[in-house]
KOLMARKOL-486697 format. One record per residue (C-alpha): residue number from 1; x, y, z. Coordinates in nm, 4 decimals, decimal comma. Example, Ala and Ser with C-alpha at 12.3 -4.5 7.8 and 13.67 -1.06 7.14 Angstrom:
2
+-----+----------+----------+----------+
!   k !        X !        Y !        Z !
+-----+----------+----------+----------+
!   1 !   1,2300 !  -0,4500 !   0,7800 !
!   2 !   1,3670 !  -0,1060 !   0,7140 !
+-----+----------+----------+----------+
***
This chain:
300
+-----+----------+----------+----------+
!   k !        X !        Y !        Z !
+-----+----------+----------+----------+
!   1 !   6,8830 !  10,5244 !  11,3592 !
!   2 !   7,0653 !  10,2955 !  11,6016 !
!   3 !   7,0419 !  10,5582 !  11,8769 !
!   4 !   6,8943 !  10,3989 !  12,1894 !
!   5 !   6,9736 !  10,0411 !  12,0835 !
!   6 !   7,3256 !  10,0433 !  12,2281 !
!   7 !   7,1958 !   9,9150 !  12,5614 !
!   8 !   7,0629 !   9,5963 !  12,4016 !
!   9 !   7,3055 !   9,5189 !  12,1177 !
!  10 !   7,6689 !   9,4235 !  12,0906 !
!  11 !   7,9026 !   9,6608 !  11,8988 !
!  12 !   7,9277 !   9,4212 !  11,6010 !
!  13 !   7,5469 !   9,4021 !  11,5822 !
!  14 !   7,5206 !   9,7818 !  11,5839 !
!  15 !   7,7820 !   9,7971 !  11,3086 !
!  16 !   7,5826 !   9,5526 !  11,0927 !
!  17 !   7,2657 !   9,7584 !  11,1338 !
!  18 !   7,4534 !  10,0779 !  11,0513 !
!  19 !   7,6038 !   9,9318 !  10,7343 !
!  20 !   7,2657 !   9,8017 !  10,6183 !
!  21 !   7,0975 !  10,1340 !  10,6948 !
!  22 !   7,3697 !  10,3275 !  10,5117 !
!  23 !   7,3359 !  10,1127 !  10,1978 !
!  24 !   6,9571 !  10,1354 !  10,1982 !
!  25 !   6,9353 !  10,5056 !  10,2831 !
!  26 !   7,1787 !  10,5972 !  10,0073 !
!  27 !   6,9506 !  10,4250 !   9,7554 !
!  28 !   6,6249 !  10,5683 !   9,8889 !
!  29 !   6,7358 !  10,9272 !   9,9396 !
!  30 !   6,8480 !  10,9543 !   9,5796 !
!  31 !   6,5343 !  10,7857 !   9,4518 !
!  32 !   6,2723 !  10,9853 !   9,6404 !
!  33 !   6,4324 !  11,3272 !   9,5962 !
!  34 !   6,2388 !  11,3896 !   9,2744 !
!  35 !   5,9141 !  11,2165 !   9,3662 !
!  36 !   5,5923 !  11,4031 !   9,4294 !
!  37 !   5,3523 !  11,2833 !   9,6928 !
!  38 !   5,0784 !  11,0629 !   9,5507 !
!  39 !   4,7199 !  11,1496 !   9,6480 !
!  40 !   4,6710 !  10,7798 !   9,7226 !
!  41 !   4,9317 !  10,7778 !   9,9998 !
!  42 !   4,8887 !  10,9182 !  10,3482 !
!  43 !   4,6603 !  10,8823 !  10,6443 !
!  44 !   4,4284 !  11,1809 !  10,6249 !
!  45 !   4,0549 !  11,1202 !  10,6023 !
!  46 !   3,9872 !  11,3321 !  10,2957 !
!  47 !   3,7598 !  11,1838 !  10,0311 !
!  48 !   3,9552 !  11,0861 !   9,7179 !
!  49 !   3,7483 !  10,8552 !   9,4958 !
!  50 !   3,4603 !  10,6094 !   9,4512 !
!  51 !   3,4626 !  10,2394 !   9,3901 !
!  52 !   3,1755 !  10,0152 !   9,2877 !
!  53 !   2,9837 !   9,8345 !   9,5620 !
!  54 !   3,0362 !   9,4598 !   9,5986 !
!  55 !   2,8307 !   9,2274 !   9,8211 !
!  56 !   2,9596 !   9,2373 !  10,1769 !
!  57 !   3,0588 !   9,6054 !  10,1720 !
!  58 !   2,9291 !   9,8376 !  10,4411 !
!  59 !   2,6086 !   9,9880 !  10,2934 !
!  60 !   2,6522 !  10,2959 !  10,5115 !
!  61 !   2,9364 !  10,3996 !  10,2815 !
!  62 !   2,7154 !  10,4102 !   9,9684 !
!  63 !   2,7073 !  10,7498 !   9,8012 !
!  64 !   2,3329 !  10,7952 !   9,7412 !
!  65 !   2,3835 !  11,1091 !   9,5312 !
!  66 !   2,5832 !  10,9056 !   9,2805 !
!  67 !   2,3172 !  10,6332 !   9,2910 !
!  68 !   2,0438 !  10,8889 !   9,2076 !
!  69 !   2,2380 !  10,9921 !   8,8967 !
!  70 !   2,3614 !  10,6543 !   8,7767 !
!  71 !   2,1227 !  10,3984 !   8,9339 !
!  72 !   2,4356 !  10,2093 !   9,0457 !
!  73 !   2,5845 !  10,1665 !   9,3904 !
!  74 !   2,9247 !  10,3239 !   9,4619 !
!  75 !   3,1128 !  10,3563 !   9,7886 !
!  76 !   3,3063 !  10,6604 !   9,8986 !
!  77 !   3,6750 !  10,5869 !   9,9532 !
!  78 !   3,8966 !  10,7964 !  10,1723 !
!  79 !   4,2725 !  10,8252 !  10,1709 !
!  80 !   4,2942 !  10,6055 !  10,4794 !
!  81 !   4,1161 !  10,3291 !  10,2804 !
!  82 !   4,3769 !  10,3359 !  10,0053 !
!  83 !   4,6776 !  10,2899 !  10,2331 !
!  84 !   4,8741 !   9,9861 !  10,1325 !
!  85 !   5,0027 !   9,7035 !  10,3474 !
!  86 !   5,3296 !   9,5634 !  10,2178 !
!  87 !   5,4823 !   9,2370 !  10,3408 !
!  88 !   5,8445 !   9,1672 !  10,2454 !
!  89 !   5,9484 !   8,8004 !  10,2531 !
!  90 !   6,3278 !   8,7662 !  10,2459 !
!  91 !   6,4949 !   8,4345 !  10,1603 !
!  92 !   6,7602 !   8,3566 !  10,4200 !
!  93 !   6,8389 !   8,0019 !  10,3081 !
!  94 !   7,1908 !   7,8691 !  10,2563 !
!  95 !   7,1939 !   7,9220 !   9,8799 !
!  96 !   7,1627 !   8,2962 !   9,9433 !
!  97 !   7,5150 !   8,2954 !  10,0906 !
!  98 !   7,6583 !   8,2816 !   9,7390 !
!  99 !   7,8238 !   8,5932 !   9,6018 !
! 100 !   8,1075 !   8,6836 !   9,3665 !
! 101 !   8,0640 !   9,0611 !   9,3771 !
! 102 !   8,0623 !   9,3168 !   9,6563 !
! 103 !   7,7437 !   9,1699 !   9,8071 !
! 104 !   7,6193 !   8,8159 !   9,8510 !
! 105 !   7,2649 !   8,7422 !   9,7366 !
! 106 !   7,1520 !   8,7596 !  10,0988 !
! 107 !   7,3199 !   9,0958 !  10,1619 !
! 108 !   7,1619 !   9,2284 !   9,8422 !
! 109 !   6,8206 !   9,0948 !   9,9494 !
! 110 !   6,8620 !   9,2542 !  10,2929 !
! 111 !   6,9397 !   9,5868 !  10,1285 !
! 112 !   6,6447 !   9,5602 !   9,8893 !
! 113 !   6,4130 !   9,4873 !  10,1828 !
! 114 !   6,5527 !   9,7716 !  10,3944 !
! 115 !   6,5291 !  10,0208 !  10,1065 !
! 116 !   6,1732 !   9,9145 !  10,0197 !
! 117 !   6,0732 !   9,9402 !  10,3852 !
! 118 !   6,2136 !  10,2938 !  10,3996 !
! 119 !   6,0254 !  10,3885 !  10,0840 !
! 120 !   5,6948 !  10,2403 !  10,2008 !
! 121 !   5,7204 !  10,4132 !  10,5393 !
! 122 !   5,8037 !  10,7437 !  10,3714 !
! 123 !   5,4676 !  10,7147 !  10,1927 !
! 124 !   5,2896 !  10,6516 !  10,5259 !
! 125 !   5,1950 !  10,2998 !  10,4223 !
! 126 !   5,2573 !   9,9998 !  10,6481 !
! 127 !   5,5245 !   9,7359 !  10,6014 !
! 128 !   5,6166 !   9,4074 !  10,7650 !
! 129 !   5,9165 !   9,1808 !  10,7057 !
! 130 !   5,9557 !   8,8049 !  10,7306 !
! 131 !   6,2893 !   8,6245 !  10,6993 !
! 132 !   6,2766 !   8,2547 !  10,6175 !
! 133 !   6,4529 !   7,9338 !  10,5177 !
! 134 !   6,2672 !   7,6093 !  10,5949 !
! 135 !   6,0471 !   7,8171 !  10,8242 !
! 136 !   5,9787 !   8,1802 !  10,8989 !
! 137 !   6,2695 !   8,2574 !  11,1307 !
! 138 !   6,1490 !   8,6047 !  11,2234 !
! 139 !   5,8348 !   8,7986 !  11,1422 !
! 140 !   5,8063 !   9,1725 !  11,2039 !
! 141 !   5,4351 !   9,2650 !  11,1890 !
! 142 !   5,3202 !   9,5395 !  10,9539 !
! 143 !   5,3170 !   9,8929 !  11,0884 !
! 144 !   5,3380 !  10,2475 !  10,9562 !
! 145 !   5,4919 !  10,3966 !  11,2715 !
! 146 !   5,7877 !  10,6226 !  11,2059 !
! 147 !   6,0088 !  10,4268 !  11,4484 !
! 148 !   5,9194 !  10,0974 !  11,2790 !
! 149 !   6,2254 !  10,1180 !  11,0552 !
! 150 !   6,4545 !  10,0637 !  11,3539 !
! 151 !   6,2770 !   9,7365 !  11,4297 !
! 152 !   6,3033 !   9,6241 !  11,0665 !
! 153 !   6,6731 !   9,7077 !  11,0378 !
! 154 !   6,7469 !   9,5303 !  11,3623 !
! 155 !   6,5539 !   9,2208 !  11,2536 !
! 156 !   6,7157 !   9,2033 !  10,9100 !
! 157 !   7,0664 !   9,2553 !  11,0462 !
! 158 !   7,0313 !   8,9954 !  11,3193 !
! 159 !   7,0045 !   8,7051 !  11,0755 !
! 160 !   7,2531 !   8,5227 !  10,8541 !
! 161 !   7,1792 !   8,2951 !  10,5593 !
! 162 !   7,1593 !   7,9251 !  10,6336 !
! 163 !   6,9277 !   7,6264 !  10,6190 !
! 164 !   6,7225 !   7,4676 !  10,3433 !
! 165 !   6,4174 !   7,6173 !  10,1725 !
! 166 !   6,0586 !   7,5064 !  10,2342 !
! 167 !   5,8786 !   7,7534 !  10,0111 !
! 168 !   5,5299 !   7,6021 !  10,0271 !
! 169 !   5,5376 !   7,5863 !  10,4062 !
! 170 !   5,6664 !   7,9416 !  10,4384 !
! 171 !   5,4159 !   8,0924 !  10,1944 !
! 172 !   5,1289 !   7,9014 !  10,3550 !
! 173 !   5,2209 !   8,0303 !  10,7006 !
! 174 !   5,2629 !   8,3836 !  10,5635 !
! 175 !   4,9174 !   8,3652 !  10,4022 !
! 176 !   4,7619 !   8,2448 !  10,7272 !
! 177 !   4,9266 !   8,5290 !  10,9195 !
! 178 !   4,7944 !   8,8075 !  10,6933 !
! 179 !   4,4417 !   8,9138 !  10,7848 !
! 180 !   4,4274 !   9,2049 !  10,5362 !
! 181 !   4,4817 !   9,2235 !  10,1630 !
! 182 !   4,8476 !   9,3091 !  10,1071 !
! 183 !   5,1194 !   9,3472 !   9,8500 !
! 184 !   5,3549 !   9,0558 !   9,9136 !
! 185 !   5,7086 !   9,1011 !   9,7817 !
! 186 !   5,9136 !   8,7810 !   9,7732 !
! 187 !   6,2907 !   8,8456 !   9,7533 !
! 188 !   6,4597 !   8,5138 !   9,6741 !
! 189 !   6,6882 !   8,3249 !   9,4382 !
! 190 !   6,4000 !   8,0747 !   9,3914 !
! 191 !   6,6360 !   7,7815 !   9,4454 !
! 192 !   6,3531 !   7,5561 !   9,5551 !
! 193 !   6,1034 !   7,3051 !   9,4249 !
! 194 !   5,9212 !   7,4829 !   9,1427 !
! 195 !   5,5822 !   7,3167 !   9,1948 !
! 196 !   5,5893 !   7,3899 !   9,5664 !
! 197 !   5,6802 !   7,7515 !   9,4915 !
! 198 !   5,3813 !   7,8055 !   9,2645 !
! 199 !   5,1419 !   7,6244 !   9,4946 !
! 200 !   5,2422 !   7,8709 !   9,7646 !
! 201 !   5,2146 !   8,1705 !   9,5327 !
! 202 !   4,8718 !   8,0578 !   9,4132 !
! 203 !   4,7578 !   8,0364 !   9,7748 !
! 204 !   4,8497 !   8,4031 !   9,8197 !
! 205 !   4,6684 !   8,4991 !   9,4996 !
! 206 !   4,3569 !   8,3030 !   9,6005 !
! 207 !   4,3473 !   8,5120 !   9,9177 !
! 208 !   4,3479 !   8,8285 !   9,7037 !
! 209 !   4,7025 !   8,9391 !   9,7834 !
! 210 !   4,9047 !   9,1104 !   9,5116 !
! 211 !   5,2361 !   8,9292 !   9,4629 !
! 212 !   5,5694 !   9,0564 !   9,3328 !
! 213 !   5,8854 !   8,8493 !   9,2993 !
! 214 !   6,2301 !   9,0062 !   9,3124 !
! 215 !   6,4328 !   8,7165 !   9,1711 !
! 216 !   6,7819 !   8,7754 !   9,3109 !
! 217 !   7,0777 !   8,6092 !   9,1371 !
! 218 !   7,4532 !   8,6573 !   9,1256 !
! 219 !   7,6187 !   8,7557 !   8,7971 !
! 220 !   7,8075 !   8,4280 !   8,7755 !
! 221 !   7,4891 !   8,2280 !   8,8192 !
! 222 !   7,3596 !   8,3996 !   8,5070 !
! 223 !   7,6817 !   8,4343 !   8,3048 !
! 224 !   7,8897 !   8,1326 !   8,4208 !
! 225 !   8,2007 !   8,3171 !   8,3103 !
! 226 !   8,4588 !   8,0940 !   8,4792 !
! 227 !   8,7961 !   7,9790 !   8,3465 !
! 228 !   9,0239 !   7,6849 !   8,4310 !
! 229 !   8,9438 !   7,3664 !   8,6186 !
! 230 !   8,7373 !   7,4444 !   8,9261 !
! 231 !   8,5703 !   7,2610 !   9,2089 !
! 232 !   8,2100 !   7,3631 !   9,2687 !
! 233 !   8,0362 !   7,2909 !   9,5961 !
! 234 !   7,6577 !   7,3063 !   9,5993 !
! 235 !   7,4704 !   7,4764 !   9,8785 !
! 236 !   7,1755 !   7,3147 !  10,0573 !
! 237 !   7,3241 !   6,9650 !  10,0020 !
! 238 !   7,3906 !   7,0268 !   9,6328 !
! 239 !   7,6977 !   6,8002 !   9,6193 !
! 240 !   8,0431 !   6,8717 !   9,4758 !
! 241 !   8,1758 !   6,8778 !   9,1190 !
! 242 !   8,5237 !   6,9281 !   8,9734 !
! 243 !   8,5109 !   7,0282 !   8,6068 !
! 244 !   8,6160 !   7,2608 !   8,3271 !
! 245 !   8,3343 !   7,5212 !   8,3361 !
! 246 !   8,4084 !   7,6421 !   7,9818 !
! 247 !   8,3041 !   7,2999 !   7,8509 !
! 248 !   7,9767 !   7,3183 !   8,0410 !
! 249 !   7,8930 !   7,6841 !   7,9821 !
! 250 !   7,6639 !   7,6486 !   7,6796 !
! 251 !   7,4554 !   7,3725 !   7,8342 !
! 252 !   7,4429 !   7,5546 !   8,1669 !
! 253 !   7,3253 !   7,8814 !   8,0099 !
! 254 !   7,0576 !   7,6991 !   7,8106 !
! 255 !   6,9324 !   7,5336 !   8,1296 !
! 256 !   6,9256 !   7,8657 !   8,3168 !
! 257 !   6,7349 !   8,0387 !   8,0360 !
! 258 !   6,4820 !   7,7546 !   8,0286 !
! 259 !   6,4423 !   7,7831 !   8,4059 !
! 260 !   6,3898 !   8,1609 !   8,3863 !
! 261 !   6,1446 !   8,1317 !   8,0977 !
! 262 !   5,9311 !   7,8827 !   8,2915 !
! 263 !   5,9303 !   8,1136 !   8,5948 !
! 264 !   5,8339 !   8,4150 !   8,3819 !
! 265 !   5,5577 !   8,2261 !   8,2010 !
! 266 !   5,4046 !   8,0803 !   8,5132 !
! 267 !   5,4185 !   8,4138 !   8,6943 !
! 268 !   5,2399 !   8,5791 !   8,4024 !
! 269 !   4,9774 !   8,3048 !   8,4017 !
! 270 !   4,9138 !   8,3560 !   8,7738 !
! 271 !   4,9083 !   8,7386 !   8,7487 !
! 272 !   5,2243 !   8,7627 !   8,9570 !
! 273 !   5,4636 !   9,0506 !   8,8930 !
! 274 !   5,8195 !   8,9293 !   8,8285 !
! 275 !   6,1544 !   9,1065 !   8,8134 !
! 276 !   6,4922 !   8,9387 !   8,7713 !
! 277 !   6,7746 !   9,1318 !   8,9398 !
! 278 !   7,1483 !   9,0778 !   8,9478 !
! 279 !   7,3413 !   9,1543 !   9,2628 !
! 280 !   7,5377 !   9,4032 !   9,0510 !
! 281 !   7,2200 !   9,5932 !   8,9508 !
! 282 !   7,1567 !   9,9389 !   9,0923 !
! 283 !   6,8896 !   9,9156 !   9,3577 !
! 284 !   6,7005 !  10,2205 !   9,2374 !
! 285 !   6,5729 !  10,0092 !   8,9454 !
! 286 !   6,4066 !   9,7739 !   9,1939 !
! 287 !   6,2462 !  10,0666 !   9,3769 !
! 288 !   6,1270 !  10,2132 !   9,0487 !
! 289 !   5,9658 !   9,8815 !   8,9564 !
! 290 !   5,7801 !   9,8730 !   9,2887 !
! 291 !   5,6582 !  10,2311 !   9,2474 !
! 292 !   5,5297 !  10,1579 !   8,8973 !
! 293 !   5,3390 !   9,8582 !   9,0310 !
! 294 !   5,2076 !  10,0589 !   9,3259 !
! 295 !   5,0735 !  10,3356 !   9,1048 !
! 296 !   4,9131 !  10,0827 !   8,8702 !
! 297 !   4,7411 !   9,9150 !   9,1609 !
! 298 !   4,5927 !  10,2332 !   9,3043 !
! 299 !   4,4557 !  10,3166 !   8,9634 !
! 300 !   4,2468 !   9,9995 !   8,9511 !
+-----+----------+----------+----------+
***
């Protein structure tokens, strides 16, 4: 996949892309091996289904034979109409540097994004990727071209986590940049102002985008299974604290569960799909969740 890029990239940059591609491809190849092609994917122009007419639709697409039988207006849809546009928004803020396992949260998020991009492109749908902290640092426009994966891998691998999070600003700019209805997948630890987060998510929903959140957290952030006196240093100006974590564990876990419950409840109330993932989770579960959502959407 990196063939042809050697002229433009340093050896360490090529190595980063190769490692990311290897992780993502290993996940995707195992996942898609048993999948059958969906009739909703692809770019042929064969007729596949009807949908009911809504004001503003092109009246030339009305199926008059159906109207003569039902006295209702329906439009013909073709496979090219059902192609999906997916936009992956990857949190590259400083808090994503944290990691106690084999991958940091940011490395896990990179791999999720790369694997999802591979899967979307395999289905001939289009995908774009934005990486952000306090602003969108890089934005790769949506495309379904077969060579688009190289651009995505290069863009994801070129960045490192750092900077604070401005979720409302990022989501507003993302919404303004999307001219077509899309599935927006936010991959983040959600370490940001909660009200600003949901204002941004609501803006996407108001513009008719489907929204999924892949809430990415490290095992220790969820389990707080530390022992002995430790010194914790917060990211994104979180301060420092020396303490006995065992004495704080119960209160910490209660606070985390409350935080997660609020996120789940507000996502449900805004019709936003939500999945909590640990950086130790197998990535095929994330891909499976996306496919289930994708199939449900095409059935609407």
